[in-house]
C-alpha positions, 0 to 999 in steps of 0.5 A: 636771776637764778644762782646757776644764770649768775654762774653762766654769766660770770663765766662769760664776763671772765672769758671775756676779760681773758681774751682781752688778756690774751689779745693784748699778749699776741700784739705784743708778740705777734703770735696770736694766743687768742683766736679772731674776734673779727670774722669776715666773710664775703659771700661773693665778690660783685656789686650793684654799686659803682662807688667812686670811694671804691673800685671792686665793683671793676673786678670781673664778675664771679660765681657767688659762695653756694649754700653748701660751701656755706654750711661746710664753712659755718660749720667749721666756724661754729666747731672751732669758736663756738657761740659767734658773731659773723659779718657777712659783706661782699661786694654787696651780700644782698646779691647771692639770693641764699644770704636769709638761708645762710643766716638761718642756718647760722642761727641754729648752730649758735652765731649771731649775722651782721650784714653790711650793705648799700641796702640797694636789694633790699625790698619788703619781701627781703626784709621779711626773709631775713628777720625770719631768719634772726638777723641780727643787725645790718650796717647800711652805707649812706654817705649823702644826706640827699638823693643828689649826693650819696646817688653821685658817690654810689655811681648809681641812681636811685640808691639814697631812697633805696636805702632809707624805704629799705630801713622802713621795710626792716623798721616794719618786721615782727623781730627788726635787727640793729639797724646801722647807718655808716658813712664815709667822711669825704669832700662830696659829703662833707656838708652833710654829715651832721643832717646825717645824725638827724637821719639815722635818728629821725629814721629810728636806726641804732646809730651812725658811725663815720668813717674815714676814706681809705685807697680804694679797695679793688684791683691790685695797684689801682689805688687812690692816695690822698693827694690825687684823691678828688674825694680828699676833703681839705684839713681845714674844713674836715676838723671844723665838721668834726669837732661839731660833730664831737660836740653833738655826740656829747648829747646824741648816744645815736653817734656812735663814733667814740670821741677819739677816733673822731680826733683821731680822724682829723688828724689822719686827714691833716696827715694819712702818714701819720700812723703810719708805723703803729701797729696793726691788729689785723694778724691777730683779730681778723678772719676773712673769709671769701666767696671760694673759701680762701682765709686772709688776715687783711684784704690786702694779703694773700691766702693763708690757707682755704677752709673748705679744705682744710680746718681753720684752727690750723689755718690760723697757726698754720706757718703762712699766715705766722709768716704773713703777721710779720709783714703786716706788723712792718706795714704802713698802709693807713687802712689800720685806723678803722674799726675793723682792724681792731681788737675787740672782744665785745662781738665774742661776749654779744655772741655769748650773751645773744643765746644766754638762758 
């Protein structure tokens, strides 16, 4: 490596180190000294599945974000953040037919893309479009090791087979993106979690992550708490299974959920209110954009501005955002334990290194 590249790499490392300091200080002050590290872009509120752990599909259908609107948003994000990492999600993002074009446009500016998807619409042709447009990574939701379990939880027959085929199609492309399996731990799939690790490994994915069951996302007021949730596992059963996974993970690097997070999950399922008073990082970490361009710090809070009509910097630091941060800091919802609500500068570093020359 020549001197110029060594200097550039050193700058990336110093920038990451400095961002970590700013984020920690921001959490203490409850005022952002940093720019957001988790950019979540919802291209459509619509979904093809009828998941039992989610109520988003119960909302009335709405129009998808257009390509022209996406370009405006991406241009403004890049002007503000430079090379960055964007999660494209929904609803189901593949319902927006412009998704491959949007990913390609972002890549040409210096932005890498990560899709969260149920993969039911990801056929061979779509896999090629995504990889031709430089998709960096995709997280595919698989909630059962057999079709019967997964299809029941997703509410639509055939979704398990489509998800497995989607991984195969992506693996066959010339420029394979990183492929991750994401599983929500529920009563119905508890006995299949270890088998899901094998599925992730046998299908040559880049890893599997395990997520805790949360109150259902969707229509306001239509949440489900643990005591009345039929998907909630028995605390003794989940502890037994997760202890096995912790042991397995020591020899299987394909398990990406950390030992600490798995131990936290055991505590969470024993008592979901145990973490009510923990400080959530969403207020100084998240920048969530919906299909209308409305920006949120948290999915459960109102918009703090519209990025199509205003600059992201002004939205991030405006009075409405700061007032909302005070509310988020006092929030006692259990969703603060999930990974996307934790400050993480690795995404920014990944984006910088992806375009490193």
